[in-house]
Structures are given as structure tokens and as C-alpha cells.
C-alpha positions as CSV (number, residue, x, y, z in Angstrom):
1,X,-4.8,66.4,-95.4
2,X,-1.4,65.3,-96.0
3,X,-0.7,68.6,-97.0
4,X,-1.4,69.9,-93.4
5,X,1.4,67.5,-92.0
6,X,4.8,69.3,-91.6
7,X,6.5,65.9,-90.9
8,X,5.6,62.2,-89.9
9,X,6.5,61.1,-86.5
10,X,5.6,57.4,-86.7
11,X,4.6,55.4,-89.9
12,X,1.6,52.7,-90.0
13,X,4.4,50.1,-89.7
14,X,6.2,51.6,-86.8
15,X,2.8,51.8,-84.8
16,X,2.0,48.4,-85.9
17,X,5.4,47.0,-84.6
18,X,5.3,48.7,-81.4
19,X,1.7,47.7,-80.6
20,X,3.0,44.0,-80.6
21,X,5.3,44.8,-77.9
22,X,3.0,46.8,-75.6
23,X,0.7,44.3,-76.4
24,X,2.9,41.4,-75.8
25,X,3.7,43.0,-72.1
26,X,0.0,43.2,-71.4
27,X,-0.4,39.6,-71.8
28,X,2.3,39.0,-69.5
29,X,1.3,41.3,-67.0
30,X,-2.3,40.2,-67.0
31,X,-2.3,36.7,-67.2
32,X,-5.3,35.2,-65.4
33,X,-6.2,38.5,-64.3
34,X,-9.8,39.2,-66.8
35,X,-8.8,43.2,-66.9
36,X,-11.3,45.4,-67.9
37,X,-10.1,47.8,-71.0
38,X,-11.4,51.5,-70.4
39,X,-11.0,53.0,-74.0
40,X,-11.0,57.0,-73.8
41,X,-12.8,58.0,-76.6
42,X,-12.9,59.5,-79.5
43,X,-8.9,59.7,-80.0
44,X,-7.9,56.2,-78.8
45,X,-10.2,54.0,-80.7
46,X,-7.8,53.1,-83.2
47,X,-5.1,52.4,-80.8
48,X,-7.5,50.1,-79.0
49,X,-9.0,48.2,-81.8
50,X,-5.2,47.6,-83.1
51,X,-4.2,46.7,-79.7
52,X,-6.9,44.4,-78.8
53,X,-6.0,42.1,-81.6
54,X,-2.9,41.3,-80.0
55,X,-4.2,40.5,-76.6
56,X,-4.4,36.9,-76.2
57,X,-6.2,37.0,-72.7
58,X,-9.6,37.5,-71.5
59,X,-10.5,40.9,-71.3
60,X,-13.2,43.0,-71.7
61,X,-13.7,46.3,-73.0
62,X,-15.8,49.5,-72.2
63,X,-15.7,53.2,-73.2
64,X,-15.3,56.4,-71.4
65,X,-15.9,59.8,-73.7
66,X,-14.1,62.6,-71.7
67,X,-14.1,66.7,-73.1
68,X,-11.0,68.6,-71.7
69,X,-9.6,70.7,-74.8
70,X,-13.1,72.3,-76.0
71,X,-11.4,72.8,-79.7
72,X,-8.4,74.2,-78.3
73,X,-4.7,72.6,-78.9
74,X,-3.8,72.3,-75.0
75,X,-6.1,70.8,-72.1
76,X,-8.0,73.1,-70.1
77,X,-7.6,70.7,-67.0
78,X,-11.4,71.2,-66.8
79,X,-12.8,67.4,-67.5
80,X,-16.0,67.0,-68.8
81,X,-17.3,63.1,-68.6
82,X,-19.5,62.9,-71.8
83,X,-20.1,59.1,-71.6
84,X,-19.7,57.1,-68.4
85,X,-18.9,53.4,-68.1
86,X,-21.7,51.2,-68.7
87,X,-20.4,48.6,-66.3
88,X,-19.4,48.6,-62.6
89,X,-15.2,48.5,-61.7
90,X,-15.5,47.3,-58.4
91,X,-12.5,44.7,-57.8
92,X,-11.6,44.5,-61.3
93,X,-8.1,45.3,-62.9
94,X,-8.5,48.1,-64.9
95,X,-6.4,49.2,-68.2
96,X,-7.1,52.8,-69.3
97,X,-6.5,53.0,-73.1
98,X,-5.9,56.6,-74.1
99,X,-4.5,58.4,-77.6
100,X,-2.0,61.0,-75.8
101,X,-0.9,61.8,-72.4
102,X,0.8,65.1,-72.2
103,X,0.0,67.6,-69.4
104,X,-1.4,64.7,-67.2
105,X,-4.6,66.7,-66.3
106,X,-6.9,64.3,-67.8
107,X,-5.7,61.8,-66.5
108,X,-5.1,62.7,-63.1
109,X,-9.0,63.2,-63.2
110,X,-10.1,60.1,-64.9
111,X,-8.1,57.9,-62.2
112,X,-9.4,60.1,-59.6
113,X,-12.8,59.1,-60.7
114,X,-12.1,55.5,-61.2
115,X,-10.2,55.0,-57.6
116,X,-13.7,56.0,-56.1
117,X,-15.3,53.1,-57.5
118,X,-13.0,50.6,-55.9
119,X,-11.2,48.9,-58.6
120,X,-8.4,45.9,-57.7
121,X,-5.7,48.0,-59.7
122,X,-5.6,51.2,-62.5
123,X,-2.9,51.3,-64.8
124,X,-2.3,53.6,-67.9
125,X,-1.5,52.7,-71.3
126,X,-1.1,55.5,-73.8
127,X,0.1,55.6,-77.4
128,X,1.7,58.5,-77.1
129,X,3.5,60.1,-74.1
130,X,4.6,63.7,-73.8
131,X,6.6,63.7,-70.7
132,X,8.1,67.2,-71.2
133,X,4.6,68.9,-71.0
134,X,3.5,67.3,-67.6
135,X,2.0,69.8,-65.4
136,X,1.2,66.4,-62.9
137,X,2.8,63.6,-62.3
138,X,1.2,60.7,-64.1
139,X,2.7,57.5,-64.1
140,X,2.2,55.9,-67.6
141,X,2.6,51.9,-67.6
142,X,2.6,51.0,-70.9
143,X,3.2,53.5,-73.9
144,X,3.5,53.3,-77.7
145,X,6.0,56.4,-78.3
146,X,7.7,59.0,-76.3
147,X,7.2,62.0,-78.5
148,X,8.7,66.0,-78.3
149,X,6.7,68.9,-77.7
150,X,5.0,69.0,-81.1
151,X,1.1,69.4,-82.0
152,X,0.5,65.4,-83.4
153,X,-2.6,64.3,-85.5
154,X,-3.4,61.1,-87.1
155,X,-4.5,57.5,-85.9
156,X,-7.3,58.8,-84.0
157,X,-5.4,62.0,-82.8
158,X,-7.2,65.1,-84.2
159,X,-7.9,68.8,-84.7
160,X,-10.7,70.1,-85.1
161,X,-12.4,66.8,-85.7
162,X,-9.8,66.3,-88.5
163,X,-6.9,64.1,-89.4
164,X,-8.3,61.1,-86.9
165,X,-8.0,59.0,-90.2
166,X,-4.3,59.5,-91.5
167,X,-2.6,55.7,-91.0
168,X,0.4,57.7,-89.6
169,X,1.2,60.0,-86.7
170,X,2.4,63.1,-88.1
171,X,3.0,66.9,-86.8
172,X,0.4,69.2,-87.9
173,X,1.6,72.4,-89.7
174,X,1.8,75.3,-87.3
175,X,-0.1,77.9,-89.6
176,X,-3.5,75.4,-89.5
177,X,-3.7,76.1,-85.8
178,X,-2.4,79.4,-85.4
């Protein structure tokens, strides 16, 4: 797997340090609010696992599975709910946990859907924020790292279901996906 990595953007240690900072801010902002963390599967599972270890307040975790890439390197904009929430979110503070926000198309669709369920608030926490690719303005409330327009893998992020288990975030060599 490592032979397919062009460069490492963030090491395991970089990720751990940044997650501590993000977790601390969430602890402050959600103190006394009992937030519901909604993890977007599959890419965000590693981020959620490590982030949840830094959360020192009461919270609950639920999962959604969404498809918008269809095996491609870019979101199609067509969001398909593969697994919906198992719990109502009305009158709850919802924090969406995502691996990467780039075009904004997926997050826009997810937040619009969740808003119809009358939560008290919805915020977005993403490990990676790729602002330069935005097609829709999406406000990211918490982020691990801002990244350039490169195709990244590792730490939960995949290409054709590979590379999720890399302990770092790296850039995939273009010859692999072109």
C-alpha cells in the first residue's frame, strides 16, 4: 500500500495532536448539551473513534452511511442514503462527524435532510477540509486540517475500498486512479 503513496501529508502523531485540540473545543462548546454525534460511514470511523476518546462530556453516537462517489474520485452530487439514523434527532444538538468535506455537495444534502427532522442545532466536524473544491458554500464548524486539492487516502479514507487502514493521511499517486 505504501508504494502507492506519493507523499504523507499528516503523520499519525500530527493527527493525534490535532484531534486533541478539536476534542477540547467540542468539550467547551457542548458542555451541558448532550450532543448526538452522527458519524458518516465509512470514511469517518477512525476519526470518530479517536475523537470520541477526547470527549469528556456526555454524548451519544449514531451512524449514517452515504454514497456519493460511486467508485469515482469526485462526488457525483447524487447522495444515496445507505443507512439512516436509528434514533430521532428532534430537539437534539447534532454534530456530524465526516472524514472530508470538499465540494460540499454531500454535506449540503445530509444537513438539509437532517434539518427536516427538527434538531436543536446542526454543526459539522470534519477531519479534512478541502475548501478550494467547494461547489456549495458549507460552513465547517470544526476541522482537523485544511488540505490542498489532492486525492488523499489513509486514516479511514479510501480509494476503491483500499488504503483505509493506513495510520497516516497521504496523497495517492495519480497513476493509481488515472
